[in-house]
N, C-alpha and C positions, 0 to 999 in steps of 0.2 A: 554606606548603608550599614545604621549597626543591628544585629539580630532584635527580634522582637523583643526576646525577654530581658533586655538590659533597659535600665532605669535611668531617666536622665533626670536631674537633680532641676531642682523649677530656677537655679541660679545662669545654670548652661543655655546657651544662647541655639534656637530650632537650625541657627545654617551649623553651630560646630558640631553637633549632635548628629545631624541630619545629609549636613552636605546643602551646600546654594544649589536650590531650585529652579531651573531656566525658566521663565519667563513661559507661558501657553499664550499664542495668539486669541485666543480662543473661537466663539462663533461667528465673530466678524470678519475673520479672516478669509472665508471662504466666499465667494460668490452667491452659494446657495443657502449661506447664514445667513448672509446683509439681505438675501430676498425674504427670508424668515424673519427678520426682525421686520423689516421693510414692512409685511406683511402682518403682523401684533402691532405694529405701532397702527396703522389706518384701521384695525379692525378697532383695536380702543379710544380711537377718534371718531369712528362711526357710533360708537356704545354713547360714549359722552354726548356728544353731536346728537340723539336722537332722544336723550334724557333733555336736552337743551331744548332742540324743537318742539318736541313735544308740551313743555312749561311755558318756552313762548305761545304757544300757540293756543292754549286755555288760559295765558295772559290778556293774546291780543282779542279772543272772544269776547273774557270779559270786558273789558274797556270797549268794544264793540257795541256793548246790550247799554252800558250807560250811557254813555254818548247820546245811544239813538233816544232812549229813556230821556237823558236832559232835553235832546232834540225836539223831543216832542212836548216835552212839559213848557220848551219856551216858547213853543209855535203855538202850543194852547194859550199862552198868557201865566200859567202857573206860575212858573218861576221871573 
């Protein structure tokens, strides 16, 4: 690895200037890292699901009220 003070021109490749960087396995290579990723994904699913269910519950409530009013009006004979 070259010293910090050497400037690399724009035409030189980074591999030639700094050498090949070995591939790092990352977080997913460790079982604890995999558990962390799984927990983050589950948390995101719960957050999105909570929002969707909240919206769905409101829509179902509104439809119940509309159908109940429609049923009452049709029973009375207005509709």
